[in-house]
C-alpha positions in Angstrom: -22.9 -79.0 24.4 -20.3 -81.4 24.0 -16.9 -80.8 25.2 -15.5 -81.0 22.1 -18.0 -78.3 20.7 -17.1 -76.2 23.6 -13.4 -76.2 23.0 -13.9 -75.5 19.0 -12.2 -72.5 18.3 -10.8 -71.9 22.0 -7.4 -71.7 20.8 -7.7 -69.4 18.1 -9.9 -66.8 20.5 -7.0 -67.5 22.8 -4.6 -66.5 20.0 -6.3 -63.5 18.9 -6.7 -62.2 22.4 -2.9 -62.7 22.7 -2.3 -60.8 19.5 -4.4 -57.9 20.9 -2.6 -57.9 24.2 0.8 -57.8 22.4 -0.2 -54.9 20.3 -1.6 -52.9 23.8 0.9 -53.6 26.1 4.3 -53.9 23.8 3.5 -51.7 21.0 5.7 -48.9 22.3 8.7 -51.5 22.5 8.3 -53.0 19.4 8.3 -49.3 17.9 11.4 -48.8 19.7 12.7 -51.9 18.4 11.9 -51.1 14.9 13.5 -47.4 15.1 17.0 -49.1 16.6 16.8 -51.7 13.6 15.9 -49.3 11.0 18.8 -46.7 12.2 21.3 -49.9 12.1 20.4 -51.1 8.8 20.5 -47.2 7.4 24.1 -47.0 8.8 24.9 -50.1 7.1 24.5 -52.3 10.1 23.2 -55.8 10.5 20.3 -56.8 12.8 21.2 -60.2 13.7 18.6 -62.9 15.1 19.1 -65.5 17.1 16.8 -68.4 18.6 17.1 -72.0 19.9 14.5 -74.7 19.1 11.1 -73.6 17.9 12.4 -70.0 18.4 14.2 -70.6 14.9 10.8 -69.7 13.4 10.7 -65.8 13.8 14.5 -65.8 12.6 13.1 -67.5 9.3 10.0 -65.3 9.3 11.9 -62.3 9.2 14.4 -63.3 6.5 14.7 -64.9 3.7 11.1 -65.3 2.6 8.7 -63.5 0.4 7.8 -60.2 1.8 11.1 -59.8 3.5 14.3 -57.7 2.7 18.3 -57.8 3.4 19.5 -56.3 6.6 18.7 -59.0 8.9 20.9 -62.0 9.5 19.2 -65.1 10.8 21.7 -67.1 13.2 20.3 -70.5 13.8 22.5 -73.4 15.0 21.2 -76.7 13.4 22.4 -78.5 16.7 19.8 -76.6 18.6 17.1 -76.4 15.9 17.2 -79.5 13.6 15.4 -81.7 15.8 12.5 -82.9 13.9 13.7 -86.4 14.1 12.6 -86.2 17.8 14.8 -89.3 19.0 17.9 -91.0 17.7 20.7 -89.0 15.6 19.8 -85.0 16.0 17.2 -85.8 18.3 15.3 -83.5 20.7 17.3 -84.5 23.5 20.6 -83.3 22.4 19.2 -80.0 21.3 17.7 -79.2 24.5 20.9 -80.3 26.3 23.3 -78.3 24.0 21.1 -75.1 24.5 21.8 -75.4 28.5 25.5 -75.8 27.8 27.4 -72.6 29.3 30.3 -71.5 27.2 28.8 -72.6 23.8 27.6 -69.0 23.0 30.9 -67.9 22.9 32.1 -70.5 20.4 29.3 -69.0 18.1 30.2 -65.7 18.7 33.6 -66.1 17.8 32.7 -66.8 14.0 31.4 -63.0 13.8 33.0 -59.5 13.8 30.3 -57.1 14.9 30.2 -53.5 13.3 29.2 -50.9 16.4 25.9 -50.2 14.4 24.6 -54.0 14.7 22.0 -54.9 16.9 21.3 -58.7 18.1 17.6 -59.6 18.8 17.5 -63.2 20.8 14.0 -64.8 20.6 13.8 -67.4 23.7 10.3 -68.2 25.1 11.5 -69.2 28.5 14.7 -67.0 28.8 16.5 -69.5 31.0 18.7 -71.6 28.7 22.3 -70.6 28.6 22.9 -70.1 25.1 20.5 -67.5 24.5 21.3 -65.6 27.9 25.1 -65.9 27.1 24.4 -64.5 23.3 22.9 -61.5 24.7 25.8 -61.1 27.2 28.2 -61.7 24.6 26.8 -59.2 22.3 26.4 -56.7 25.0 30.3 -57.2 26.0 31.2 -56.4 22.2 29.2 -53.1 22.5 26.1 -53.8 20.6 22.6 -53.6 21.5 20.7 -56.4 22.6 16.7 -56.9 21.9 15.0 -59.7 24.0 11.8 -61.3 22.7 10.7 -63.4 25.6 8.0 -64.5 27.8 8.4 -62.4 31.2 6.3 -64.6 33.2 8.7 -67.5 32.5 11.8 -65.5 33.0 10.7 -64.5 36.4 9.1 -67.9 37.9 11.3 -70.0 39.8 15.2 -69.7 40.5 17.3 -68.7 37.5 19.2 -71.8 36.4 22.5 -69.9 34.7 25.5 -69.6 36.7 25.1 -66.0 36.6 21.8 -66.0 38.4 20.3 -64.0 35.5 17.6 -64.7 32.7 17.5 -63.3 29.3 15.4 -60.5 30.2 18.1 -59.2 32.6 20.7 -59.2 29.8 18.9 -56.8 27.0 18.9 -53.2 26.5 14.9 -53.4 25.7 12.5 -56.7 26.2 9.3 -57.3 24.3 7.2 -59.5 26.5 5.6 -62.5 24.3 2.6 -62.3 26.7 2.1 -66.2 26.9 1.8 -68.1 30.5 4.4 -70.0 32.2 4.5 -73.4 30.1 3.4 -71.6 26.8 0.2 -73.5 26.5 -3.0 -71.9 26.5 -6.0 -74.4 26.7 -7.0 -76.6 29.6 -8.7 -79.7 28.6 -11.3 -81.4 30.9 -9.8 -84.6 32.2 -6.3 -83.6 31.5 -3.6 -82.2 34.1 -1.7 -80.1 31.6 -2.9 -77.8 29.1 -2.2 -78.0 25.6 -1.8 -75.6 22.5 1.1 -73.2 22.9 1.1 -69.6 21.7 4.4 -68.2 21.5 5.1 -69.1 18.0 2.1 -66.7 17.3 3.7 -63.8 19.1 7.1 -64.3 18.1 6.0 -64.2 14.4 3.9 -61.2 15.1 6.9 -59.3 16.7 9.0 -60.3 13.8 6.7 -59.1 11.2 5.6 -55.7 13.1 9.3 -55.0 13.3 9.5 -55.9 9.3 6.9 -53.7 8.5 7.8 -50.8 10.7 11.3 -50.7 9.7 10.4 -50.8 6.1 8.4 -47.7 6.2 11.1 -46.0 8.2 13.8 -46.9 5.5 11.3 -45.6 2.7 10.7 -42.3 4.7 14.7 -42.1 4.6 14.8 -42.3 1.1 16.2 -46.0 1.1 14.0 -48.6 -1.0 15.2 -52.3 0.1 14.7 -55.2 -2.4 12.0 -56.9 -1.2 12.1 -60.8 -2.0 8.7 -60.7 -4.1 6.7 -63.8 -5.7 6.3 -63.5 -9.4 2.3 -63.8 -9.0 2.7 -60.4 -8.1 5.4 -58.6 -9.7 6.2 -61.0 -12.9 9.2 -63.5 -13.3 11.9 -60.8 -14.4 11.1 -58.7 -11.7 11.0 -61.2 -9.2 14.3 -62.7 -10.1 15.9 -59.0 -10.1 14.5 -58.6 -6.6 15.7 -62.1 -5.5 19.2 -61.6 -6.9 19.2 -57.9 -5.5 18.1 -59.0 -1.9 20.8 -61.8 -1.8 23.7 -59.8 -3.1 22.7 -57.1 -0.5 22.5 -59.6 2.4 26.0 -61.3 1.2 27.5 -57.7 0.9 26.5 -56.7 4.6 27.8 -60.0 6.0 31.0 -60.2 4.1 32.8 -57.9 6.6 31.4 -59.8 9.7 32.6 -63.0 9.1 35.8 -64.0 11.3 38.8 -64.2 9.0 36.8 -62.4 5.8 39.5 -60.3 3.6 36.9 -58.2 2.9 37.6 -54.6 4.7 35.6 -54.1 7.8 33.9 -50.7 7.9 33.4 -49.3 11.2 30.3 -47.2 11.7 28.8 -47.5 8.4 
């Protein structure tokens, strides 16, 4: 059997195992996160989502897209997530530099007035960059719960690089482990010194959708039916447009009192 044939499907099998391990080991933590998120949304809170680099992906997976609903606020800073040009302006070097700058997170947080019922979920595979750590620290200092979705293996290898001597997992009220190895890549290739095929995107997206689905069930059980953004192929054009408009209007309503300097009245406690 050739090396090519031997490796065919290897990443897929590893990804399936990751998902199985995630469900077994982190199922209780995901369920706890879903409970907190549902309680927040029912109390007129907002579940804020933050991630740098490729950890922008689960933010967009959560909201807005088909099969999603308001109550979640994706906070993606372009300076740290828009780097598909790779080199030159808006390149990867700059993005990776900025996410390590201490103090930048506070400038992001200054744009927001958090309600006491809000929550922040921080996605960061490595858990050592300054901005995700300080987003968590800043949110907790403002009195809201923080959920960290990260690789515990990466958090704990080597020395912390942040001046606090901590990693993201040290600054959260709840931690969900992404189950990926240090370095993220899953497959070793004969003749190569370094593995390829990262797995964290699979588990990050799985965590986002598990929370989304479980929260939806809890909202419905409480008598609150969220407007789910739905394709016209499923519900027809008129209903699809109605749901789209309702979801965006509800998202705007929830965020209106949270933007610093907003003229809308801030509702404490929902």
